[in-house]
C-alpha positions in Angstrom: -145.0 -51.1 -125.2 -145.9 -48.2 -127.4 -143.2 -45.5 -127.5 -145.7 -42.8 -126.7 -146.6 -44.6 -123.4 -143.0 -45.2 -122.6 -142.0 -41.5 -123.0 -145.1 -40.3 -121.1 -144.4 -42.7 -118.2 -140.7 -41.7 -118.0 -141.8 -38.0 -117.8 -144.3 -38.9 -115.1 -141.7 -40.8 -113.0 -139.1 -38.0 -113.4 -141.7 -35.6 -112.1 -142.6 -37.7 -109.2 -138.9 -37.8 -108.1 -138.8 -34.0 -108.5 -136.0 -34.3 -111.1 -134.9 -31.4 -113.2 -137.9 -29.9 -114.9 -135.8 -29.9 -118.2 -135.5 -33.7 -118.1 -139.2 -34.4 -117.7 -140.0 -31.7 -120.2 -137.7 -33.3 -122.8 -139.7 -36.6 -122.6 -143.1 -34.8 -122.7 -141.9 -32.8 -125.7 -140.8 -36.0 -127.5 -144.1 -37.7 -126.7 -146.0 -34.7 -128.3 -143.7 -35.0 -131.3 -144.6 -38.6 -132.1 -148.2 -38.5 -131.1 -150.3 -39.8 -134.0 -147.4 -41.3 -135.9 -147.8 -44.8 -137.3 -145.3 -47.6 -136.4 -143.8 -47.3 -139.9 -143.2 -43.6 -139.3 -141.7 -44.3 -135.8 -139.3 -46.8 -137.4 -138.1 -44.3 -140.0 -134.4 -43.5 -139.3 -135.2 -39.9 -140.1 -137.3 -39.7 -136.9 -134.2 -38.6 -135.0 -134.1 -35.4 -137.0 -137.7 -34.5 -136.1 -137.9 -31.4 -133.8 -138.4 -32.5 -130.1 -136.5 -35.8 -130.5 -133.1 -36.1 -128.8 -130.6 -38.9 -128.4 -132.1 -40.2 -125.1 -135.7 -40.0 -126.3 -134.9 -41.6 -129.6 -133.2 -44.5 -127.8 -136.4 -45.0 -125.7 -138.5 -45.1 -128.9 -136.3 -47.7 -130.5 -136.2 -49.9 -127.4 -140.0 -49.8 -127.1 -140.5 -50.6 -130.8 -138.1 -53.6 -130.3 -140.7 -55.0 -127.9 -139.2 -54.5 -124.5 -139.5 -52.0 -121.6 -136.9 -49.3 -122.3 -134.0 -49.5 -119.9 -134.5 -45.9 -118.7 -138.1 -46.7 -117.8 -137.3 -50.0 -116.1 -134.7 -48.2 -113.9 -137.2 -45.5 -112.9 -139.9 -48.0 -112.1 -137.5 -49.8 -109.8 -136.5 -46.6 -108.1 -140.0 -45.1 -107.8 -141.3 -47.3 -105.0 -144.9 -46.6 -106.1 -147.5 -47.4 -103.6 -147.6 -47.1 -99.8 -149.8 -45.4 -97.3 -151.8 -48.5 -96.6 -155.6 -48.3 -96.1 -155.5 -44.6 -95.7 -154.0 -44.0 -99.1 -156.7 -46.2 -100.7 -159.3 -44.1 -98.8 -158.2 -40.8 -100.5 -160.6 -39.6 -103.1 -158.9 -36.5 -104.3 -156.4 -33.7 -103.9 -157.0 -30.0 -103.1 -153.6 -28.5 -103.9 -152.1 -28.6 -107.4 -150.5 -26.3 -110.0 -150.4 -25.9 -113.7 -148.3 -23.8 -116.1 -150.8 -21.0 -115.6 -148.5 -20.2 -112.6 -145.4 -22.2 -111.7 -146.5 -25.7 -112.7 -144.7 -27.6 -115.5 -147.6 -28.6 -117.8 -151.0 -27.3 -119.0 -154.1 -28.2 -117.0 -155.2 -31.1 -119.3 -152.2 -33.4 -118.5 -152.8 -32.8 -114.7 -156.5 -33.8 -115.2 -155.4 -36.9 -117.2 -153.0 -38.0 -114.5 -155.6 -37.4 -111.7 -158.0 -39.6 -113.6 -155.4 -42.4 -114.0 -154.8 -42.3 -110.3 -158.5 -42.9 -109.7 -159.2 -39.4 -108.2 -162.8 -38.4 -107.9 -161.8 -34.8 -107.8 -158.8 -32.4 -108.1 -158.6 -28.8 -107.2 -156.5 -26.6 -109.4 -154.9 -24.0 -107.1 -152.4 -21.8 -109.0 -150.7 -19.0 -107.1 -152.1 -15.5 -106.5 -150.8 -12.2 -107.9 -148.3 -11.2 -105.3 -146.1 -14.2 -105.9 -144.7 -12.8 -109.1 -141.8 -15.3 -109.1 -144.4 -18.0 -109.6 -146.3 -16.1 -112.2 -149.3 -15.6 -109.8 -152.7 -15.1 -111.4 -154.1 -11.6 -111.6 -157.9 -11.4 -111.1 -158.3 -11.2 -114.9 -156.2 -14.4 -115.5 -158.0 -16.2 -112.7 -161.4 -15.4 -114.2 -160.2 -16.8 -117.6 -158.9 -20.0 -115.8 -162.3 -20.5 -114.1 -163.9 -20.7 -117.6 -161.3 -23.2 -118.7 -161.7 -25.4 -115.6 -165.5 -25.5 -116.0 -165.1 -27.6 -119.2 -162.8 -30.2 -117.9 -165.0 -32.4 -115.7 -167.0 -35.5 -116.5 -167.2 -39.3 -116.5 -167.0 -39.5 -112.7 -164.2 -36.9 -112.3 -164.5 -33.2 -111.2 -161.9 -30.5 -111.6 -162.6 -27.9 -108.9 -161.8 -24.3 -109.2 -159.3 -23.0 -106.7 -156.3 -20.9 -105.7 -153.3 -21.1 -103.4 -153.7 -17.6 -102.1 -150.8 -15.8 -100.4 -151.3 -14.8 -96.8 -150.1 -11.2 -96.7 -148.1 -9.7 -93.8 -151.2 -8.7 -91.8 -153.1 -11.9 -92.5 -155.2 -10.5 -95.4 -155.6 -12.6 -98.6 -154.0 -11.8 -101.9 -157.0 -11.8 -104.2 -160.3 -10.1 -104.8 -163.0 -11.0 -102.2 -165.7 -11.7 -104.8 -163.3 -14.0 -106.7 -162.4 -16.0 -103.6 -166.0 -16.5 -102.8 -166.7 -17.8 -106.3 -164.0 -20.5 -106.2 -164.6 -24.0 -104.9 -161.4 -24.3 -102.9 -159.2 -21.7 -101.2 -155.8 -22.9 -99.9 -154.1 -20.1 -97.9 -150.3 -20.2 -97.5 -147.4 -18.0 -96.4 -144.6 -17.6 -99.0 -142.9 -14.4 -97.8 -141.3 -13.1 -94.6 -141.1 -16.7 -93.3 -138.7 -15.5 -90.6 -141.2 -13.0 -89.1 -141.1 -12.9 -85.3 -143.4 -15.5 -83.6 -145.9 -13.0 -82.3 -146.7 -11.3 -85.6 -146.6 -14.6 -87.4 -149.1 -16.1 -85.0 -151.5 -13.1 -85.5 -150.9 -13.4 -89.3 -151.9 -17.0 -89.5 -154.8 -16.7 -87.0 -156.2 -13.8 -89.1 -156.0 -15.9 -92.3 -157.6 -19.0 -91.0 -160.4 -17.0 -89.3 -161.4 -15.6 -92.7 -164.5 -17.5 -93.8 -163.2 -17.7 -97.4 -160.3 -20.0 -96.4 -160.7 -23.8 -96.6 -157.2 -25.2 -96.1 -154.1 -23.8 -94.4 -151.2 -24.8 -96.7 -147.7 -26.0 -95.6 -148.0 -24.3 -92.3 -144.4 -23.9 -91.2 -142.9 -23.3 -94.7 -139.9 -25.5 -93.9 -137.8 -27.4 -96.4 -135.9 -30.5 -95.2 -134.3 -31.8 -98.4 -134.1 -31.3 -102.1 -132.6 -29.1 -104.8 -133.8 -25.9 -103.1 -131.8 -26.8 -99.9 -133.2 -26.7 -96.4 -135.1 -24.0 -94.6 -136.1 -23.9 -90.9 -139.8 -23.7 -89.9 -141.5 -20.4 -89.2 -142.0 -19.6 -85.6 -145.5 -19.1 -84.2 -147.8 -20.3 -81.4 -148.9 -23.5 -83.0 -151.5 -24.3 -80.4 -153.2 -20.9 -81.0 -153.1 -21.3 -84.7 -154.5 -24.8 -84.7 -157.2 -23.8 -82.2 -158.2 -21.1 -84.6 -158.3 -23.6 -87.5 -160.5 -25.9 -85.4 -162.9 -23.1 -84.5 -163.2 -22.0 -88.1 -163.4 -25.5 -89.6 -160.3 -24.9 -91.6 -158.3 -28.0 -92.6 -154.6 -28.2 -91.8 -152.8 -29.4 -94.9 -150.6 -32.5 -94.6 -148.3 -31.5 -97.5 -147.1 -34.7 -99.3 -144.0 -33.3 -100.9 -141.0 -35.1 -99.3 -138.9 -31.9 -99.2 -141.6 -30.3 -97.0 -143.0 -32.9 -94.6 -145.1 -30.2 -93.3 -146.4 -30.0 -90.6 -143.6 -31.7 -88.7 -144.6 -34.7 -86.6 -144.9 -32.7 -83.3 -147.2 -30.1 -84.9 -149.2 -32.8 -86.6 -149.8 -34.4 -83.2 -150.8 -31.0 -81.8 -153.2 -30.3 -84.6 -154.8 -33.7 -84.0 -155.2 -33.0 -80.3 -156.7 -29.6 -81.0 -159.5 -31.2 -83.0 -158.4 -30.0 -86.5 -159.6 -31.4 -89.8 -156.8 -32.3 -92.3 -156.3 -32.3 -96.0 -153.7 -34.7 -97.5 -152.5 -32.8 -100.6 -149.8 -33.4 -103.2 -148.9 -29.7 -103.9 -148.2 -31.1 -107.4 -146.5 -28.9 -110.0 -146.4 -31.7 -112.6 -148.6 -34.7 -113.4 -146.2 -37.2 -111.9 -146.2 -35.4 -108.6 -149.9 -36.1 -108.0 -148.9 -39.6 -106.8 -146.9 -38.0 -104.0 -150.1 -38.5 -101.9 -148.5 -41.8 -101.0 -146.0 -39.9 -98.7 -148.7 -37.8 -97.0 -150.8 -40.9 -96.4 -147.9 -42.7 -94.7 -147.2 -39.7 -92.4 -150.9 -39.3 -91.5 -151.3 -43.0 -90.8 -148.2 -43.1 -88.6 -149.6 -40.1 -86.7 -152.9 -41.8 -86.1 -155.0 -39.3 -88.0 -158.5 -40.8 -88.4 -159.7 -41.1 -92.0 -163.0 -39.3 -91.1 -161.1 -36.2 -90.1 -159.3 -36.0 -93.5 -161.5 -34.1 -95.9 -159.8 -35.6 -99.0 -161.3 -39.0 -98.0 -164.8 -37.5 -98.2 -166.9 -38.1 -101.3 -167.5 -35.1 -103.5 -171.1 -34.3 -102.3 -170.0 -34.2 -98.7 -166.8 -32.2 -99.6 -168.9 -29.6 -101.5 -171.3 -29.2 -98.6 -168.3 -28.5 -96.3 -166.7 -26.1 -98.7 -169.9 -24.1 -99.0 -170.2 -23.8 -95.2 -169.4 -20.1 -94.8 -169.3 -18.7 -98.4 
C-alpha cells in the first residue's frame, strides 16, 4: 500500500481507540510531510531526516514501500473490531455532534469532512464548544461567525456539512451563546459541562429549562458520566429523568445516544425511560478526531439492544426530512 495511506489509516485507528493524541498526531504529521513525494523520494535514505518523520513513522513508510501492510497497521486493524450495530448502523445517515481544532478537536475541519465522506455519511454537523468552556477553547461569537463562513464552503457531491454548536447549559438553564447566532445555526446540541454534582432539584430545573428552549435540537450526554478511559470515571448527575425526558418529548428535542465508549450515556435504564416517554434520539459520535467518527458503531449497538426504533432516531433520516425538523421552531 502507499505509505501516505498507511500513515493516515494508522492515525485514524489510533483516534478511534482514543489513544494519546500525541501518537495519532505524529502519524498525521508524517503523512503531511510525505504528501506529494514520488516513490523515489520516499525511498531516499535521507527521508528520515525530514521534519515530521520519526523512527516509528519511517518504519511504516519503509514497510509499505516493500509491498506489505505495515506491522503497526496490521495490529491496529486486528484490534479495531470495525463494524457492528447491525441493521441500525447501516441505517444511520449522519452525525450531529463533532469537534475540530477550532475548539478541543485534534484536527482541522477538512480531515473531519474527508473521514465523514469515507464513512458514507450524508451529513455531519460541526459542533465545537461555546465560549464559557475555556478549557476547550470554546468559540466566541466572533470566532463562530468566522467558522460558519468556512463551513459553508465544505459541502458538495452528496455530502453536507451542517453548521452547529455544542452549547453549554449554564447553571440556570440558559444557553452560552448569542440568541441570534443560535438561530442561525443548523444544529444546536445543548450539554452540561460544569457543576455536574448539582443537587437533583436544581439540575432537573436546569435541564428542563434548556430543552424547553426552542433553539435546542439535541440534549447531549445527559448524565455527564464517565465509565472508563484515560480521564477516569465519574458518576452520573442526579436529576428527575422522567421529568427531563417528558420535557424533551414535549419540545421535540432528541436525546443523544452518545457513542463514546467512555460515556455510554444515557445509561441503559435511562435509555429505556426516554424510550417510554416518547423521545426522539440522535446517535452521535462526539468525535474529536477523524477516526472517532466511526464510534457510531457503539451507539448503534446500544440503541439496537434497547429496542429503539430506527424511525425515532433522527440521524437515520434523510437530509431533507432532518432539515425540516431542525427548522421546526427557529
